[in-house]
C-alpha atoms as one frame of an Amber mdcrd trajectory, in Angstrom:
protein
 119.884 116.004  60.724 118.675 112.828  59.019 120.179 110.754  61.841 117.960
 112.477  64.453 114.720 110.497  63.713 116.702 107.261  63.602 118.353 108.016
  66.954 114.953 108.851  68.498 113.545 105.519  67.314 116.503 103.666  68.865
 116.123 105.604  72.125 112.371 104.951  72.301 112.893 101.261  71.585 115.458
 100.964  74.370 113.376 102.894  76.892 110.103 101.155  76.037 111.684  97.810
  76.891 112.574  99.156  80.313 109.047 100.493  80.773 107.689  96.957  80.530
 109.469  96.019  83.760 108.756  97.554  87.115 110.328 100.987  87.278 111.876
 102.118  90.532 110.008 105.433  90.648 109.988 107.677  93.711 110.670 106.328
  97.201 107.477 107.895  98.574 104.086 109.091  97.391 101.361 111.389  98.671
  97.633 111.168  97.949  96.216 113.351  95.170  92.733 113.922  93.747  90.871
 112.336  96.682  88.043 114.531  97.995  87.993 115.805 101.565  85.977 113.384
 103.657  86.865 110.471 101.354  89.743 107.981 101.614  92.055 106.005  99.340
  91.534 102.293  99.926  94.479  99.959 100.481  93.628  96.654  98.772  94.942
  93.093  99.133  95.571  92.900  95.383  95.907  95.174  92.349  92.187  95.384
  91.521  89.185  97.346  92.791  87.333  94.260  94.039  90.219  92.958  96.201
  89.689  92.924  99.964  90.144  96.274 101.690  93.041  96.205 104.157  93.015
  99.849 105.230  92.622 103.399 104.042  94.661 106.556 103.533  93.204 110.032
 104.186  93.073 112.588 101.330  96.063 114.442 102.815  98.059 111.232 103.382
 101.781 111.350 102.662 104.962 109.355 103.305 103.425 106.382 101.457 106.323
 104.007 100.730 106.584 102.889  97.094 107.073  99.116  96.748 106.616  99.066
  92.936 103.884  99.650  90.389 102.405  97.708  87.511 100.195  98.621  84.579
  99.638 102.056  83.114 101.175 103.416  79.933 104.554 102.376  78.616 106.874
 105.131  77.391 106.128 104.124  73.802 102.355 104.359  74.399 102.788 107.705
  76.161 104.793 109.174  73.287 102.907 107.731  70.301  99.214 107.391  71.199
  96.656 110.175  70.982  95.056 111.395  74.231  91.929 109.368  73.411  93.988
 106.232  72.749  95.917 106.802  75.988  92.679 107.129  77.968  91.363 103.873
  76.475  94.654 102.081  77.210  94.637 103.315  80.819  91.082 101.983  81.255
  92.234  98.625  79.853  95.459  98.509  81.885  95.192 100.768  84.960  98.275
 101.454  87.072  98.305  99.878  90.537 101.059 100.461  93.064 102.164  98.258
  95.936 102.697 100.531  98.916 103.140 100.588 102.661 101.329 103.191 104.744
 101.743 103.305 108.524 102.689  99.640 108.657  99.939  98.432 106.300 101.228
  96.979 103.013  98.876  96.646 100.063  97.834  97.985  96.686  96.315 101.340
  95.687  95.156 102.773  92.371  98.168 104.635  90.984  96.093 107.502  89.575
  95.653 108.774  93.158  99.379 109.001  93.910 101.917 111.777  93.363 105.624
 111.834  94.172 106.461 112.921  97.730 109.732 113.600  99.521 108.478 112.472
 102.975 110.506 114.863 105.064
């Protein structure tokens, strides 16, 4: 059993390197945690002050995933405390490039959940 911790360290090291690049992720997303009557803004760039290009309703789905950046790496997710993770997410929020009904742009990743788009 002494090899188990060593193998876990090797596995985490290999996977954390992949987490630094853009992961493929799901093909489609749906909106989550957006209040009724509110919308999720589609931005020109991955930041809250970028120009608004459009919006997605709180029940929006079939949002095409074009890649995400930021957020926690696998190593951060598995080693940091919840408080440390929250601080890291504030420092490096996840933004996803998407396309919704012909409008490409960026949205805050915390408002997206995997969707099958059937």
